[in-house]
C-alpha positions as CSV (number, residue, x, y, z in Angstrom):
1,M,-131.7,-97.4,-175.2
2,S,-133.3,-98.5,-178.4
3,D,-132.3,-101.4,-180.7
4,T,-131.8,-99.5,-183.9
5,A,-132.3,-102.6,-185.9
6,H,-136.0,-102.5,-184.8
7,V,-138.4,-99.7,-185.6
8,R,-142.0,-100.5,-184.5
9,A,-144.6,-98.4,-186.3
10,P,-146.8,-96.6,-185.6
11,L,-144.4,-94.1,-184.1
12,P,-145.1,-91.3,-181.6
13,P,-146.6,-88.8,-181.3
14,F,-149.8,-90.9,-181.4
15,T,-153.1,-90.0,-182.9
16,E,-156.2,-91.8,-181.7
17,Q,-156.1,-94.0,-184.8
18,S,-152.3,-94.8,-184.4
19,A,-152.8,-95.5,-180.7
20,I,-155.6,-98.0,-181.5
21,E,-153.3,-99.6,-184.1
22,K,-150.4,-99.8,-181.6
23,I,-152.7,-101.4,-179.0
24,R,-154.0,-104.0,-181.5
25,L,-150.4,-104.9,-182.6
26,A,-149.5,-105.4,-178.9
27,E,-152.6,-107.5,-178.3
28,D,-151.7,-109.6,-181.3
29,G,-148.2,-110.1,-180.1
30,W,-149.2,-111.1,-176.6
31,N,-151.9,-113.5,-178.0
32,S,-149.1,-115.3,-179.9
33,R,-147.6,-116.3,-176.5
34,D,-144.2,-116.1,-178.1
35,P,-141.8,-114.5,-175.6
36,Q,-139.0,-113.8,-178.1
37,R,-141.4,-112.2,-180.6
38,V,-143.1,-110.1,-178.0
39,S,-139.9,-109.0,-176.3
40,L,-138.7,-107.3,-179.5
41,A,-141.4,-104.6,-179.1
42,Y,-139.5,-103.3,-176.0
43,T,-136.3,-101.3,-175.7
44,L,-133.1,-103.1,-174.6
45,D,-133.3,-101.2,-171.3
46,T,-137.1,-101.4,-170.9
47,K,-138.5,-100.9,-167.4
48,W,-141.5,-103.0,-166.3
49,R,-143.7,-103.3,-163.2
50,N,-146.1,-106.2,-163.5
51,R,-148.0,-106.9,-160.3
52,A,-145.1,-107.2,-157.8
53,E,-142.5,-108.2,-160.4
54,F,-140.0,-105.8,-162.0
55,A,-138.0,-106.2,-165.2
56,H,-135.1,-103.9,-166.0
57,N,-134.3,-104.9,-169.5
58,R,-135.6,-106.8,-172.6
59,E,-134.1,-110.1,-171.5
60,Q,-135.8,-109.9,-168.1
61,A,-139.1,-109.1,-169.8
62,K,-138.7,-112.1,-172.1
63,D,-138.0,-114.3,-169.1
64,F,-141.1,-113.0,-167.3
65,L,-143.2,-113.7,-170.4
66,T,-141.8,-117.3,-170.6
67,R,-142.8,-117.9,-167.0
68,K,-146.2,-116.2,-167.5
69,W,-147.3,-118.3,-170.4
70,A,-146.0,-121.6,-168.8
71,R,-148.4,-120.8,-165.9
72,E,-151.3,-119.1,-167.7
73,L,-152.6,-121.7,-170.1
74,D,-154.9,-121.2,-173.1
75,Y,-154.3,-117.4,-172.6
76,R,-156.5,-115.1,-174.7
77,L,-156.3,-111.3,-174.3
78,I,-158.3,-108.2,-175.4
79,K,-156.8,-104.7,-175.0
80,E,-158.7,-101.4,-175.4
81,L,-157.6,-97.7,-175.6
82,W,-158.1,-95.7,-172.5
83,A,-156.1,-92.6,-173.2
84,F,-153.1,-91.3,-175.2
85,T,-150.8,-88.3,-175.6
86,G,-147.5,-87.8,-177.3
87,N,-145.5,-90.9,-176.7
88,R,-147.7,-92.5,-174.1
89,I,-150.7,-94.8,-174.2
90,A,-153.0,-96.1,-171.4
91,V,-154.9,-99.3,-172.0
92,R,-157.4,-101.4,-170.1
93,Y,-157.5,-105.1,-170.8
94,A,-158.9,-108.5,-169.8
95,Y,-157.6,-111.9,-170.5
96,E,-158.8,-115.4,-169.7
97,W,-156.6,-118.4,-168.8
98,H,-156.5,-121.5,-166.7
99,D,-154.0,-123.0,-164.4
100,D,-152.6,-126.6,-164.6
101,S,-155.5,-127.8,-162.4
102,G,-158.1,-126.5,-164.8
103,N,-159.2,-123.5,-162.7
104,W,-160.3,-120.6,-165.0
105,Y,-159.6,-116.9,-164.4
106,R,-160.4,-113.6,-166.0
107,S,-157.7,-111.1,-165.3
108,Y,-158.5,-107.4,-165.5
109,G,-156.0,-104.7,-165.7
110,N,-154.7,-101.3,-166.8
111,E,-151.3,-100.5,-168.3
112,N,-149.4,-97.3,-168.8
113,W,-147.0,-97.4,-171.7
114,E,-144.2,-95.0,-172.8
115,F,-142.4,-95.3,-176.2
116,D,-139.1,-94.2,-177.6
117,Q,-138.8,-92.4,-181.0
118,D,-138.5,-95.8,-182.7
119,G,-141.9,-97.0,-181.4
120,L,-140.3,-99.4,-178.9
121,M,-141.9,-99.5,-175.4
122,S,-139.4,-98.1,-172.8
123,N,-141.8,-98.3,-169.8
124,R,-144.7,-100.5,-168.9
125,H,-146.6,-100.3,-165.7
126,A,-149.3,-102.9,-165.2
127,C,-152.0,-103.3,-162.5
128,I,-153.9,-106.6,-162.6
129,N,-156.6,-108.4,-160.7
130,D,-157.6,-112.0,-161.1
131,M,-161.1,-113.2,-160.8
132,P,-161.9,-116.9,-160.7
133,I,-164.6,-117.9,-163.2
134,K,-166.3,-121.1,-164.3
135,E,-165.4,-122.4,-167.7
136,S,-169.0,-121.8,-168.7
137,E,-168.5,-118.1,-167.9
138,R,-165.7,-117.6,-170.4
139,K,-166.2,-115.0,-173.1
140,F,-163.0,-115.4,-175.2
141,H,-163.6,-118.5,-177.4
142,W,-161.5,-117.9,-180.5
143,P,-158.8,-120.4,-181.5
144,L,-155.5,-119.7,-179.8
145,G,-153.6,-116.9,-181.5
146,R,-154.8,-113.5,-182.9
147,R,-158.3,-112.4,-181.9
148,P,-160.5,-112.4,-185.0
149,D,-161.4,-109.0,-186.3
150,D,-165.1,-109.7,-185.9
151,H,-164.8,-110.8,-182.2
152,P,-166.3,-108.2,-179.8
153,G,-164.0,-106.0,-177.8
154,L,-164.2,-105.3,-174.1
155,S,-166.8,-102.6,-174.3
156,E,-169.0,-104.8,-176.6
157,L,-168.7,-107.7,-174.1
158,G,-169.7,-105.5,-171.2
159,L,-166.3,-105.8,-169.6
């Protein structure tokens, strides 16, 4: 079920270039850490699996994001294309964050995305692993918000 008031270009079927654009738009949204803004990229009946948590609609996805960014502080994310076809995109990503005790982590993962005809994500399946790091091992140092265009991506960083 799509929200017809929202169309999110680029639309499927994806080309390599439009898949890369869709991924960067998703990365930018998540780096905003704004659950309301991010949730609008998903269908009203979106289905998510994120670690052991499941969301069955946009409101549950928004609630998940609210909890996530209250827990994962100074969150910075980079996503990269893995594969695409038709209305599906697979990405790999890494993000850095710290908890309220100042312990830093780099989380690595893969996501499989499926989009409706309006470019809204209808399915999101995420697998994620957290690795404790020292603050001195961080690689994502841009100011909070959108990753600068000249900041290296995952492959350039050796991740």
